[in-house]
Each structure stands twice: as structure tokens, then as C-alpha cells.
LUMRO-977698 format. One line per field, with one value per residue (C-alpha): residue number from 1; residue in three letters; x, y, z. Coordinates in steps of 0.001 Angstrom, whole numbers. Layout:
i <- NUM | ... .
aa <- ALA | ... .
east <- X | ... .
north <- Y | ... .
up <- Z | ... .
//
This chain:
i <- 1 | 2 | 3 | 4 | 5 | 6 | 7 | 8 | 9 | 10 | 11 | 12 | 13 | 14 | 15 | 16 | 17 | 18 | 19 | 20 | 21 | 22 | 23 | 24 | 25 | 26 | 27 | 28 | 29 | 30 | 31 | 32 | 33 | 34 | 35 | 36 | 37 | 38 | 39 | 40 | 41 | 42 | 43 | 44 | 45 | 46 | 47 | 48 | 49 | 50 | 51 | 52 | 53 | 54 | 55 | 56 | 57 | 58 | 59 | 60 | 61 | 62 | 63 | 64 | 65 | 66 | 67 | 68 | 69 | 70 | 71 | 72 | 73 | 74 | 75 | 76 | 77 | 78 | 79 | 80 | 81 | 82 | 83 | 84 | 85 | 86 | 87 | 88 | 89 | 90 | 91 | 92 | 93 | 94 | 95 | 96 | 97 | 98 | 99 | 100 | 101 | 102 | 103 | 104 | 105 | 106 | 107 | 108 | 109 | 110 | 111 | 112 | 113 | 114 | 115 | 116 | 117 | 118 | 119 | 120 | 121 | 122 | 123 | 124 | 125 | 126 | 127 | 128 | 129 | 130 | 131 | 132 | 133 | 134 | 135 | 136 | 137 | 138 | 139 | 140 | 141 | 142 | 143 | 144 | 145 | 146 | 147 | 148 | 149 | 150 | 151 | 152 | 153 | 154 | 155 | 156 | 157 | 158 | 159 | 160 | 161 | 162 | 163 | 164 | 165 | 166 | 167 | 168 | 169 | 170 | 171 | 172 | 173 | 174 | 175 | 176 | 177 | 178 | 179 | 180 | 181 | 182 | 183 | 184 | 185 | 186 | 187 | 188 | 189 | 190 | 191 | 192 | 193 | 194 | 195 | 196 | 197 | 198 | 199 | 200 | 201 | 202 | 203 | 204 | 205 | 206 | 207 | 208 | 209 | 210 | 211 | 212 | 213 | 214 | 215 | 216 | 217 | 218 | 219 | 220 | 221 | 222 | 223 | 224 | 225 | 226 | 227 | 228 | 229 | 230 | 231 | 232 | 233 | 234 | 235 | 236 | 237 | 238 | 239 | 240 | 241 | 242 | 243 | 244 | 245 | 246 | 247 | 248 | 249 | 250 | 251 | 252 | 253 | 254 | 255 | 256 | 257 | 258 | 259 | 260 | 261 | 262 | 263 | 264 | 265 | 266 | 267 | 268 | 269 | 270 | 271 | 272 | 273 | 274 | 275 | 276 | 277 | 278 | 279 | 280 | 281 | 282 | 283 | 284 | 285 | 286 | 287 | 288 | 289 | 290 | 291 | 292 | 293 | 294 | 295 | 296 | 297 | 298 | 299 | 300 | 301 | 302 | 303 | 304 | 305 | 306 | 307 | 308 | 309 | 310 | 311 | 312 | 313 | 314 | 315 | 316 | 317 | 318 | 319 | 320 | 321 | 322 | 323 | 324 | 325 | 326 | 327 | 328 | 329 | 330 | 331 | 332 | 333 | 334 | 335 | 336 | 337 | 338 | 339 | 340 | 341 | 342 | 343 | 344 | 345 | 346 | 347 | 348 | 349 | 350 | 351 | 352 | 353 | 354 | 355 | 356 | 357 | 358 | 359 | 360 | 361 | 362 | 363 | 364 .
aa <- UNK | UNK | UNK | UNK | UNK | UNK | UNK | UNK | UNK | UNK | UNK | UNK | UNK | UNK | UNK | UNK | UNK | UNK | UNK | UNK | UNK | UNK | UNK | UNK | UNK | UNK | UNK | UNK | UNK | UNK | UNK | UNK | UNK | UNK | UNK | UNK | UNK | UNK | UNK | UNK | UNK | UNK | UNK | UNK | UNK | UNK | UNK | UNK | UNK | UNK | UNK | UNK | UNK | UNK | UNK | UNK | UNK | UNK | UNK | UNK | UNK | UNK | UNK | UNK | UNK | UNK | UNK | UNK | UNK | UNK | UNK | UNK | UNK | UNK | UNK | UNK | UNK | UNK | UNK | UNK | UNK | UNK | UNK | UNK | UNK | UNK | UNK | UNK | UNK | UNK | UNK | UNK | UNK | UNK | UNK | UNK | UNK | UNK | UNK | UNK | UNK | UNK | UNK | UNK | UNK | UNK | UNK | UNK | UNK | UNK | UNK | UNK | UNK | UNK | UNK | UNK | UNK | UNK | UNK | UNK | UNK | UNK | UNK | UNK | UNK | UNK | UNK | UNK | UNK | UNK | UNK | UNK | UNK | UNK | UNK | UNK | UNK | UNK | UNK | UNK | UNK | UNK | UNK | UNK | UNK | UNK | UNK | UNK | UNK | UNK | UNK | UNK | UNK | UNK | UNK | UNK | UNK | UNK | UNK | UNK | UNK | UNK | UNK | UNK | UNK | UNK | UNK | UNK | UNK | UNK | UNK | UNK | UNK | UNK | UNK | UNK | UNK | UNK | UNK | UNK | UNK | UNK | UNK | UNK | UNK | UNK | UNK | UNK | UNK | UNK | UNK | UNK | UNK | UNK | UNK | UNK | UNK | UNK | UNK | UNK | UNK | UNK | UNK | UNK | UNK | UNK | UNK | UNK | UNK | UNK | UNK | UNK | UNK | UNK | UNK | UNK | UNK | UNK | UNK | UNK | UNK | UNK | UNK | UNK | UNK | UNK | UNK | UNK | UNK | UNK | UNK | UNK | UNK | UNK | UNK | UNK | UNK | UNK | UNK | UNK | UNK | UNK | UNK | UNK | UNK | UNK | UNK | UNK | UNK | UNK | UNK | UNK | UNK | UNK | UNK | UNK | UNK | UNK | UNK | UNK | UNK | UNK | UNK | UNK | UNK | UNK | UNK | UNK | UNK | UNK | UNK | UNK | UNK | UNK | UNK | UNK | UNK | UNK | UNK | UNK | UNK | UNK | UNK | UNK | UNK | UNK | UNK | UNK | UNK | UNK | UNK | UNK | UNK | UNK | UNK | UNK | UNK | UNK | UNK | UNK | UNK | UNK | UNK | UNK | UNK | UNK | UNK | UNK | UNK | UNK | UNK | UNK | UNK | UNK | UNK | UNK | UNK | UNK | UNK | UNK | UNK | UNK | UNK | UNK | UNK | UNK | UNK | UNK | UNK | UNK | UNK | UNK | UNK | UNK | UNK | UNK | UNK | UNK | UNK | UNK | UNK | UNK | UNK | UNK | UNK | UNK | UNK | UNK | UNK | UNK | UNK | UNK | UNK | UNK | UNK | UNK | UNK | UNK | UNK | UNK | UNK | UNK | UNK | UNK .
east <- 49458 | 46033 | 43000 | 39689 | 36671 | 34749 | 37560 | 37640 | 33910 | 34196 | 37073 | 35093 | 32065 | 34240 | 35728 | 32286 | 30941 | 33830 | 33369 | 29626 | 30244 | 32989 | 31022 | 28783 | 31804 | 33468 | 30293 | 29912 | 33356 | 31882 | 30996 | 27323 | 26809 | 23894 | 26194 | 28961 | 29439 | 32118 | 32870 | 34804 | 35953 | 38590 | 41923 | 45471 | 48392 | 48202 | 44467 | 40926 | 40526 | 37531 | 36426 | 33009 | 34095 | 36987 | 36989 | 39829 | 40393 | 42835 | 44203 | 43874 | 46625 | 47277 | 47677 | 47035 | 47248 | 44535 | 43776 | 40757 | 40294 | 38299 | 37304 | 35887 | 33642 | 32891 | 34510 | 36140 | 38580 | 36861 | 38208 | 36609 | 36536 | 37413 | 35566 | 35193 | 32359 | 30633 | 28447 | 24910 | 22045 | 18909 | 15385 | 15420 | 18636 | 20985 | 24409 | 25036 | 27463 | 26765 | 26354 | 28935 | 26848 | 26806 | 30021 | 31457 | 32454 | 33545 | 35093 | 34818 | 37325 | 39869 | 40283 | 42836 | 42660 | 43744 | 41066 | 40903 | 41894 | 41621 | 40759 | 40934 | 38310 | 37962 | 40862 | 41320 | 43311 | 44436 | 44605 | 46048 | 44420 | 45201 | 43086 | 44364 | 42649 | 42853 | 44585 | 41467 | 39051 | 36392 | 36284 | 33758 | 32750 | 33052 | 31412 | 32514 | 32341 | 34624 | 33440 | 34381 | 31992 | 31024 | 29131 | 26926 | 26320 | 23326 | 20752 | 20849 | 21239 | 24394 | 23783 | 26414 | 26581 | 28807 | 29819 | 31729 | 31950 | 31860 | 34852 | 34158 | 36773 | 36645 | 38679 | 39956 | 38862 | 35780 | 33051 | 29385 | 26455 | 22853 | 19509 | 17090 | 13371 | 11336 | 7728 | 6403 | 2670 | 391 | -3104 | -5457 | -8207 | -10898 | -11748 | -15297 | -15177 | -15836 | -13999 | -10763 | -8308 | -7718 | -4785 | -2135 | -185 | 3048 | 5018 | 8241 | 11500 | 14888 | 17856 | 21589 | 22532 | 26105 | 29190 | 29566 | 27912 | 25430 | 22498 | 20494 | 17273 | 14040 | 11770 | 8098 | 6444 | 2733 | 1408 | -2168 | -3822 | -2380 | 1180 | 1142 | 3095 | 937 | 2962 | 6670 | 7818 | 11399 | 12423 | 15638 | 16986 | 18872 | 22154 | 22295 | 25102 | 25819 | 23019 | 20739 | 17250 | 14743 | 10965 | 9748 | 6307 | 5146 | 1738 | 666 | -2467 | -4606 | -4254 | -6894 | -7116 | -9343 | -8482 | -4788 | -2422 | 1336 | 3616 | 7389 | 9999 | 13586 | 16455 | 19843 | 22652 | 25285 | 28495 | 29110 | 32431 | 35599 | 34722 | 36329 | 37093 | 35503 | 32688 | 29854 | 26669 | 23617 | 20094 | 17287 | 13611 | 10498 | 6934 | 3533 | 150 | -3060 | -6536 | -8622 | -12376 | -13160 | -16427 | -17162 | -16687 | -18786 | -21480 | -21426 | -21659 | -24538 | -26348 | -25817 | -27081 | -30223 | -30736 | -30351 | -32810 | -35281 | -34904 | -35444 | -38476 | -39852 | -39323 | -41064 | -43930 | -44360 | -44263 | -46906 | -49071 | -48724 | -49537 | -52608 | -53732 | -53309 | -55223 | -57981 | -58135 | -58409 | -61129 | -63073 | -62687 | -64129 | -67015 | -67856 | -67787 | -70211 | -72606 | -72683 | -73555 | -76430 | -77958 | -77719 | -79403 | -79837 | -77074 | -76442 | -74375 | -73217 | -72567 | -74914 | -77408 | -77486 | -80874 | -82646 | -82217 | -83614 | -86678 | -87343 | -87293 | -89577 | -92259 | -92373 .
north <- -68072 | -69681 | -67722 | -68591 | -69369 | -66412 | -64041 | -65421 | -64809 | -61197 | -60542 | -61824 | -59696 | -56579 | -57164 | -57696 | -54538 | -52423 | -53818 | -53017 | -49520 | -48765 | -49900 | -46810 | -44529 | -46179 | -45903 | -42243 | -41441 | -41198 | -37490 | -36597 | -33752 | -32447 | -31875 | -30239 | -26639 | -25591 | -22981 | -22998 | -19796 | -18444 | -17740 | -16618 | -18774 | -17053 | -17443 | -16512 | -13337 | -11098 | -12784 | -14443 | -16591 | -16817 | -15052 | -16129 | -14800 | -17181 | -18025 | -21498 | -23708 | -21435 | -22860 | -20870 | -21792 | -20681 | -21479 | -22362 | -22257 | -24842 | -23916 | -26502 | -25082 | -28447 | -29922 | -32833 | -33197 | -33920 | -35397 | -33501 | -34661 | -31925 | -32080 | -29922 | -30103 | -28148 | -25300 | -24292 | -22064 | -23582 | -22586 | -20074 | -18503 | -19980 | -21269 | -24979 | -27658 | -31105 | -33876 | -36630 | -39083 | -36751 | -36499 | -33092 | -32277 | -28630 | -26267 | -28731 | -31035 | -28212 | -27991 | -30236 | -30396 | -32948 | -35494 | -35041 | -32640 | -33178 | -30094 | -29995 | -28461 | -24701 | -24874 | -23408 | -25197 | -23570 | -25924 | -25033 | -26102 | -25512 | -24462 | -25775 | -24466 | -26922 | -25628 | -26129 | -24490 | -22300 | -18606 | -17540 | -18516 | -22047 | -22145 | -24611 | -25131 | -26534 | -27796 | -29610 | -32502 | -34920 | -38116 | -39875 | -43621 | -44137 | -46555 | -47673 | -44186 | -42106 | -38408 | -35965 | -32570 | -29957 | -26334 | -24513 | -21595 | -20942 | -20726 | -18672 | -19356 | -17047 | -18180 | -15126 | -14703 | -13562 | -12696 | -12528 | -11605 | -11838 | -12572 | -14022 | -13933 | -17089 | -18128 | -14563 | -14408 | -11494 | -11970 | -9029 | -8951 | -6294 | -4410 | -4711 | -955 | 716 | 3833 | 1907 | 258 | -3483 | -5617 | -7084 | -10093 | -10716 | -13968 | -15007 | -16883 | -15161 | -17365 | -16773 | -17159 | -15939 | -17505 | -15438 | -14913 | -12038 | -10209 | -7503 | -5571 | -6240 | -3506 | -4192 | -1679 | -1795 | 50 | 431 | 146 | 3475 | 2676 | 4883 | 3482 | 3819 | 1763 | 1206 | -1051 | -2058 | -5085 | -6753 | -10017 | -11812 | -13579 | -16277 | -18663 | -19683 | -21910 | -21054 | -19552 | -17843 | -17353 | -13766 | -12252 | -8646 | -7197 | -3938 | -2252 | 521 | -507 | 989 | -1112 | -1523 | -3996 | -4766 | -4514 | -4987 | -6009 | -5758 | -7104 | -5862 | -7310 | -5690 | -7824 | -6692 | -8583 | -10009 | -10958 | -9511 | -7106 | -7593 | -4888 | -5436 | -7673 | -8023 | -6977 | -7529 | -6292 | -8594 | -7833 | -9961 | -8864 | -10477 | -9179 | -9502 | -8662 | -6976 | -6403 | -3973 | -5577 | -3322 | -145 | -1579 | -2502 | 1074 | 2468 | 98 | 1203 | 4865 | 4223 | 2511 | 5336 | 7947 | 6125 | 5884 | 9594 | 10549 | 8274 | 9896 | 13383 | 12425 | 10898 | 14066 | 16205 | 14071 | 14197 | 17976 | 18354 | 16170 | 18225 | 21463 | 20073 | 18872 | 22301 | 24057 | 21642 | 22205 | 25994 | 25870 | 23734 | 26153 | 29121 | 27364 | 26581 | 30257 | 31520 | 29044 | 30277 | 34019 | 33901 | 32204 | 31157 | 30886 | 27869 | 28015 | 31824 | 34497 | 36116 | 39956 | 40092 | 38516 | 41650 | 43864 | 41662 | 41592 | 45449 | 45876 | 43609 | 45618 .
up <- 53900 | 53985 | 52784 | 54355 | 52101 | 53528 | 52635 | 49062 | 48632 | 49858 | 47465 | 44458 | 45390 | 45664 | 42204 | 40627 | 42304 | 40995 | 37456 | 37384 | 38745 | 36226 | 33147 | 32825 | 33193 | 30202 | 28098 | 28994 | 27637 | 24130 | 23537 | 23394 | 20841 | 22890 | 25850 | 23796 | 22768 | 20311 | 17679 | 14425 | 12715 | 10329 | 11961 | 11474 | 12649 | 16044 | 16673 | 15601 | 13554 | 12811 | 9559 | 9395 | 6441 | 3989 | 615 | -1651 | -5192 | -6842 | -10260 | -11776 | -10360 | -7352 | -3819 | -630 | 3066 | 5482 | 9123 | 11236 | 15004 | 16984 | 20525 | 22920 | 25688 | 27315 | 30428 | 28622 | 25774 | 22481 | 19241 | 16356 | 12743 | 10238 | 6923 | 3815 | 1266 | -1497 | -273 | -1208 | -48 | 1483 | 471 | 3332 | 2071 | 4682 | 3726 | 4246 | 3095 | 1704 | 4247 | 4507 | 2471 | -556 | -2594 | -3426 | -7004 | -6879 | -4335 | -1474 | -3187 | -3389 | 424 | 2156 | 5967 | 8570 | 9424 | 13225 | 15976 | 19730 | 21738 | 25516 | 27798 | 27257 | 24798 | 21293 | 18629 | 15351 | 12366 | 8942 | 5678 | 2018 | -963 | -4286 | -7423 | -10345 | -13445 | -15553 | -13089 | -14687 | -13739 | -11127 | -7611 | -6233 | -2760 | -116 | 3618 | 6291 | 9675 | 12868 | 13448 | 16201 | 15410 | 17956 | 17479 | 19732 | 18302 | 14680 | 13163 | 13342 | 13948 | 12738 | 14467 | 12869 | 13235 | 10514 | 8114 | 4387 | 2092 | -1046 | -3710 | -6746 | -9721 | -11563 | -15147 | -17063 | -14554 | -15587 | -13373 | -14510 | -12824 | -15412 | -14626 | -15194 | -14635 | -14455 | -13655 | -12743 | -11303 | -10944 | -8320 | -8574 | -5398 | -4093 | -3564 | -6955 | -5761 | -5055 | -7424 | -7522 | -6393 | -8678 | -7369 | -9246 | -8857 | -10563 | -10072 | -10140 | -11025 | -10980 | -14620 | -14133 | -12605 | -9407 | -6039 | -6369 | -4874 | -6632 | -7017 | -8876 | -10255 | -10981 | -13340 | -14201 | -17282 | -18511 | -21915 | -23060 | -21962 | -18877 | -15911 | -12837 | -10343 | -9852 | -6974 | -6152 | -4079 | -2951 | -4358 | -1601 | -2202 | -4873 | -5694 | -9298 | -10547 | -7623 | -7774 | -5531 | -5745 | -5519 | -4908 | -5103 | -4252 | -5871 | -4484 | -5917 | -9562 | -11877 | -15001 | -18026 | -20753 | -21214 | -18247 | -18813 | -15955 | -16471 | -14038 | -14405 | -12357 | -11775 | -10248 | -7737 | -6967 | -3487 | -2025 | -3482 | -6292 | -9664 | -12190 | -15589 | -14380 | -16896 | -15047 | -17237 | -16364 | -17503 | -18153 | -18576 | -19376 | -18979 | -20226 | -18240 | -19525 | -16882 | -16560 | -13682 | -12614 | -9644 | -11706 | -14532 | -12034 | -10730 | -14264 | -15016 | -11874 | -12764 | -16315 | -15022 | -12538 | -15294 | -17538 | -14662 | -13894 | -17517 | -17725 | -14586 | -16024 | -19269 | -17294 | -15233 | -18363 | -20076 | -16966 | -16730 | -20408 | -19929 | -16954 | -18933 | -21911 | -19616 | -17946 | -21295 | -22391 | -19206 | -19656 | -23159 | -21998 | -19188 | -21661 | -24021 | -21192 | -20039 | -23569 | -23918 | -20674 | -21712 | -25240 | -28614 | -30734 | -34406 | -35103 | -31529 | -31543 | -30003 | -32584 | -32232 | -34054 | -31101 | -29011 | -31776 | -32313 | -28575 | -28320 | -31450 | -30056 | -26931 .
//
């Protein structure tokens, strides 16, 4: 069979056209994390359960098997990487796990899970994993996380998108919970209104000095120079993992102060997760002293003192003026009396002489 040159050219063009058209389809097969939606949650062997995360209280050397469920909501099958790592709390108090470029050294190394799982469109796959506590593990909480990840390789930077949950492993043993207070400062600001108290701004850092996952409460008490407590404010300490810390701030209004002002912060821890009988819960207190000068009240007192002195000076001035007027009136009265006597007859040393009348009548 002989093939014409024109037919050969058309065949080559058709092959090239199909190759160019198929190339983008092959490139698009790589999953784009922005176009994917999936969930990962604790599960039983039969499927997802109602737990938000896994709490496991284990003895050193103990091994336990748990399960996770990965559900793919996208239209294509996706191969997810399963990873475990140490857990921590962010500055905003959200739980997170170490990224892949940071090695885990604690609870994240105790979790053994298969490296990958392929989940079809709108499918849920249950995957088992084990938690193995080392024989020499220290008592207390060892937070970790486990996630299903997808990595995109566009450009020169790989972007890892992951969805997972926390795994809180508590090693049984001596449990201590304490929230030490550090960096306590108190700054007093006088109110411009002399009839209102000032504002006390209290700042401090609460750390988790124990070996378990805790929250708690903080009490701020303010006492004056004479030891009287005028303000007592209570706040909540959000969850803290062992070794973690959180900055706290409290504002106390309407504080009347003169001289020494003592601010005391007392923290009381509360266990999170699975409770343990015999836990050592230790309240901690810290105190700072602030010296206060109530300028607005002193200015008011100074103004009142000046006003009082001015009023007293005015009263004394009016009294002196009145006394002067009275003395002047009496002087004028005496002068008028003397003038009337001189007009009526003679005087002897300034007094009327009764002999003048007798001499006048004898002459007549």
C-alpha cells in the first residue's frame, strides 16, 4: 500500500496537535492545595468519632494503637502524606505542630504512621497509627500533632499545606502544675479629675512551670499605704503547655493612692485533659511596690489652701478697715463735742468754768 506525501503530512500534524493538547492535562494532574478540601480527625477502626483530639494517659514503655480518618472533598483522587511532629502553642494561643524542616525531639517522635494514603474523590479512609512511650519518658504532658499534607512544587519554593489534630500524651507519674509570675510591673496614672481615682496598669508574664497542660486564674489585688485592699480583679489564664508562657495585662480604674501602692498577683493552676488524682497544684504570688503622688488632688488641696488664705486675709482686711472707720468716727465725734463747748462759753483747761456765769450775773 502506497501512502501519498500529502497524507503523511496530515498524519504528522495530527500527532503533533494531540501531543500539544495532552501536555497541559498531564501537568494539571499534580494536586493544587488551593483547589483541594480535606479533613483529618480522630477515628475508631470503623470511622470518624466525636473527639476533637486524642488524649492518651500512658505508662512509660506502653504502646497504644489509635486511628485517624482522612476525607477528600475534591473531585480527584489525592495522595496525602501523613506526618507527626511535636506540638506547641502560637503567640495567639492556637495549637500547631512543627514544620517539616524542624526536627521533633519529644512526643512527635513517639507516633508511628504510614507515610502516604491515597483517598478517592469524596471518600474517607481510616488509617491506624501507634503511640509508643519510651521507657525513660518523664512524667507529664508531651504534646504532638499528626496531619495529612499536600505539597505544591510551583516555582522555586515548595509550599506544604496540612490539616490535622493534636495528640496529647500524658505520661503517668508525679504531676506538678504551677504558674509562676515574672516581669511584674505596675504603672499608676493620675486622673485629671481630682474627684476621680487614677488608673493602674499591671503587666506580667505567666509561665507554665509544671509538667502538664494547664489553664488557670490570676488575681490582682491592690493595697494602699495602710494595707487596705481597695481593688481585687480576677482574670483567666488560657491554656499553657509545659515550658510555655503568656503575657498578661490588667487595667484597674478608680484607684485612690497616696505614697506606697502594693500590687500582688496570685495565680492558681487548673489541669486540662485527663485529670489525675494527687496532682500537685501550687498557687504562686508576686508583689511589686509603686510610689504614687496624686498630683491632681494635691493641686486641688493647694488651690483650696490658697483660697482659704485669701479669704482669711480679706476678712482681716475688712476688720481692720472697720476698726479704722470706727476709730475715725469716734475721733470726729470728740472733735465736734469740743467745738460745741468752745462756742457756748469759756473753758478752764478745755473744760467749761462755772464761775463765768456767776460773774456775769453780778455785773448786771
